[in-house]
C-alpha positions as CSV (number, residue, x, y, z in Angstrom):
1,M,-61.3,-30.9,85.7
2,R,-63.0,-34.0,87.0
3,Y,-66.6,-35.0,86.1
4,L,-68.3,-37.3,88.6
5,Y,-71.7,-39.0,88.2
6,L,-73.5,-39.9,91.5
7,H,-76.4,-42.4,91.2
8,G,-79.6,-42.4,93.2
9,F,-81.1,-44.5,96.0
10,A,-81.3,-48.3,95.2
11,S,-79.4,-47.6,92.0
12,G,-75.8,-48.0,91.1
13,P,-73.0,-46.9,88.7
14,Q,-74.7,-48.9,85.8
15,S,-77.8,-46.7,86.0
16,A,-79.3,-45.8,82.6
17,K,-78.8,-42.0,83.1
18,G,-75.2,-42.5,84.3
19,V,-74.4,-44.6,81.3
20,A,-76.1,-42.1,79.0
21,F,-74.0,-39.3,80.4
22,E,-70.8,-41.3,80.1
23,K,-71.4,-42.2,76.4
24,H,-72.6,-38.7,75.5
25,Y,-69.5,-37.0,76.9
26,A,-67.0,-39.7,75.8
27,D,-68.0,-38.7,72.3
28,R,-66.9,-35.2,73.2
29,G,-63.6,-36.2,74.8
30,I,-64.8,-35.8,78.4
31,A,-64.6,-38.7,80.8
32,I,-67.5,-39.1,83.2
33,E,-66.6,-41.1,86.3
34,R,-69.6,-43.1,87.5
35,L,-69.1,-43.7,91.3
36,D,-70.4,-46.6,93.3
37,L,-72.1,-45.0,96.3
38,R,-73.7,-48.1,97.8
39,V,-71.5,-47.6,100.9
40,P,-70.6,-49.1,103.2
41,S,-73.2,-51.5,101.8
42,F,-76.7,-51.2,100.5
43,E,-78.4,-52.7,103.6
44,H,-76.5,-50.2,105.8
45,L,-76.4,-47.3,103.3
46,R,-75.2,-44.0,104.9
47,L,-75.3,-40.5,103.4
48,S,-72.3,-39.6,105.4
49,A,-70.4,-42.5,103.8
50,M,-71.5,-41.4,100.4
51,I,-70.3,-37.9,101.0
52,D,-67.0,-39.3,102.3
53,K,-66.6,-41.5,99.2
54,V,-67.0,-38.5,96.9
55,R,-64.5,-36.5,98.9
56,A,-62.0,-39.4,98.8
57,E,-62.5,-39.7,95.0
58,L,-61.7,-36.0,94.7
59,G,-58.5,-36.6,96.7
60,P,-56.1,-33.9,98.0
61,G,-55.1,-30.8,96.1
62,D,-57.1,-28.1,94.4
63,E,-58.3,-29.8,91.2
64,Q,-61.8,-28.7,90.4
65,A,-64.8,-30.9,89.6
66,V,-68.3,-31.0,88.1
67,L,-70.7,-33.2,90.1
68,I,-73.8,-34.7,88.4
69,G,-76.2,-36.3,90.8
70,S,-79.5,-38.0,90.5
71,S,-82.0,-38.0,93.4
72,L,-80.1,-39.2,96.5
73,G,-77.0,-38.6,94.4
74,G,-78.1,-35.1,93.8
75,L,-78.5,-34.5,97.6
76,T,-75.0,-36.0,98.1
77,A,-73.5,-33.8,95.4
78,A,-75.1,-30.7,96.9
79,R,-73.8,-31.6,100.4
80,V,-70.3,-32.2,99.0
81,A,-70.4,-28.8,97.3
82,D,-71.5,-27.0,100.5
83,R,-68.9,-24.3,100.9
84,N,-66.4,-26.3,98.8
85,P,-64.5,-24.1,96.3
86,R,-63.3,-27.1,94.4
87,I,-66.8,-27.8,93.0
88,R,-67.0,-25.7,89.9
89,R,-70.5,-26.7,88.7
90,L,-73.4,-28.9,89.9
91,V,-76.0,-30.7,87.8
92,L,-78.8,-32.0,89.9
93,L,-81.5,-34.4,88.6
94,A,-84.6,-34.4,90.9
95,P,-82.4,-33.9,94.0
96,A,-83.8,-35.6,97.1
97,F,-83.7,-32.6,99.5
98,Q,-85.5,-33.0,102.9
99,L,-85.7,-36.7,102.3
100,V,-86.5,-37.7,105.9
101,A,-89.5,-35.4,106.3
102,R,-90.8,-36.5,102.9
103,W,-90.5,-40.2,103.6
104,R,-92.1,-39.9,107.0
105,E,-95.1,-38.2,105.4
106,Q,-95.3,-40.6,102.5
107,L,-94.9,-43.8,104.4
108,G,-97.2,-43.1,107.3
109,P,-97.6,-46.3,109.4
110,A,-94.9,-48.0,107.4
111,W,-92.5,-45.4,108.8
112,D,-93.4,-46.4,112.4
113,E,-92.9,-50.1,111.5
114,W,-89.5,-49.3,109.9
115,Q,-88.4,-47.6,113.1
116,R,-89.7,-50.3,115.3
117,S,-88.3,-53.3,113.4
118,G,-85.1,-51.5,112.2
119,W,-85.6,-52.7,108.6
120,R,-87.6,-51.7,105.5
121,Q,-88.2,-53.8,102.4
122,V,-87.3,-52.1,99.1
123,T,-86.5,-53.0,95.5
124,D,-82.9,-53.0,94.6
125,Y,-82.9,-51.5,91.0
126,T,-79.5,-52.9,90.3
127,T,-80.7,-56.5,90.6
128,G,-84.5,-56.1,90.3
129,Q,-84.7,-58.1,93.5
130,P,-86.2,-57.4,96.9
131,A,-83.7,-56.0,99.4
132,R,-83.8,-54.3,102.8
133,I,-82.3,-51.2,104.3
134,D,-81.8,-50.4,108.0
135,F,-83.4,-47.4,109.8
136,G,-79.9,-46.1,110.5
137,F,-79.9,-44.7,107.0
138,V,-82.6,-42.2,107.7
139,E,-81.2,-41.4,111.1
140,D,-77.9,-40.6,109.4
141,V,-79.6,-38.4,106.7
142,A,-81.5,-36.5,109.4
143,R,-78.2,-35.5,111.0
144,L,-76.8,-34.1,107.7
145,D,-79.7,-32.9,105.6
146,R,-80.7,-29.8,107.6
147,G,-82.0,-26.7,105.8
148,W,-80.6,-25.9,102.4
149,P,-76.9,-26.7,101.5
150,D,-74.8,-23.6,101.1
151,I,-74.2,-23.9,97.4
152,R,-71.7,-21.3,96.1
153,C,-71.3,-22.5,92.5
154,E,-73.5,-22.3,89.5
155,T,-76.0,-25.1,89.6
156,L,-78.4,-26.6,87.1
157,V,-81.5,-28.4,88.5
158,L,-83.6,-30.6,86.2
159,H,-86.8,-31.9,87.7
160,G,-90.0,-33.4,86.4
161,R,-93.3,-31.7,87.1
162,R,-95.0,-35.1,87.5
163,D,-92.5,-36.4,90.0
164,E,-94.4,-38.2,92.8
165,T,-91.2,-39.5,94.5
166,V,-89.5,-36.1,95.1
167,P,-92.0,-33.3,94.6
168,I,-90.7,-30.5,92.4
169,E,-91.7,-27.9,95.0
170,R,-88.4,-28.5,96.8
171,S,-86.4,-27.7,93.8
172,R,-88.5,-24.6,93.2
173,E,-87.8,-23.5,96.7
174,L,-84.1,-24.0,96.3
175,A,-84.0,-22.0,93.0
176,K,-86.0,-19.2,94.6
177,A,-83.6,-19.1,97.6
178,N,-80.3,-19.2,95.7
179,P,-79.6,-17.0,92.7
180,L,-76.9,-19.4,91.5
181,V,-79.4,-22.1,91.0
182,R,-81.3,-22.4,87.6
183,L,-84.3,-24.8,87.5
184,V,-85.4,-26.4,84.3
185,E,-88.9,-28.1,84.7
186,L,-89.5,-31.1,82.5
187,D,-92.8,-32.9,81.6
188,D,-91.7,-36.1,83.2
189,G,-91.7,-38.2,86.4
190,H,-89.0,-39.0,88.9
191,E,-86.8,-41.3,86.7
192,L,-86.5,-38.7,83.9
193,V,-85.5,-41.5,81.4
194,A,-87.8,-40.0,78.7
195,S,-86.1,-36.7,79.2
196,V,-82.5,-37.8,78.8
197,P,-82.0,-36.0,75.4
198,A,-83.3,-32.8,76.9
199,I,-81.2,-33.2,80.0
200,L,-78.0,-33.8,78.0
201,A,-78.8,-30.7,75.8
202,E,-79.4,-28.5,78.9
203,T,-76.2,-29.9,80.5
204,D,-74.2,-29.2,77.3
205,A,-75.2,-25.6,77.3
206,F,-74.7,-25.2,81.1
207,L,-71.1,-26.7,81.0
208,A,-70.0,-24.8,77.9
209,G,-66.8,-23.0,78.6
210,V,-66.1,-24.7,82.0
């Protein structure tokens, strides 16, 4: 069984939650592999390349895996699991479903400028410095993130009720639509850092016996 952690947008394999998962499960004899999904580069980030990276990490054969994904990493994990019998369980932290529609609504005129210029200024959380990302990123997401992924494995979703980046309503809709999905609502925002102990406890219970 492989255990892969997929970080979120503008984050990286050194994310606080990824490191917390690795340490927690190392103490239990389980290796969490923290993937670098800034592919092919952060400026030219592509969801399709992220999905391909996870699939390549899984490699050939029939070895099963547990995917743990945060935000954009959660969306990636769900799309990798789409009709994939090798994915045994999913743990999704504030998964960024329907990202393009949400960003278009939230950004307003800034969305039009991004499309016109081809670039949007963002903060790279791995460096704390300004960075930019091209409009091809959302065009790529729009091609892949249509409707709900066809998740056929047991799935735990943990989402903050005060999340203003990815509204919890989308996770509620997924849980309502798919009986394999269990949603745990947390009194937290998008980063969920304050909820890490609760997240690890819920994940422990969810993965027991896998």
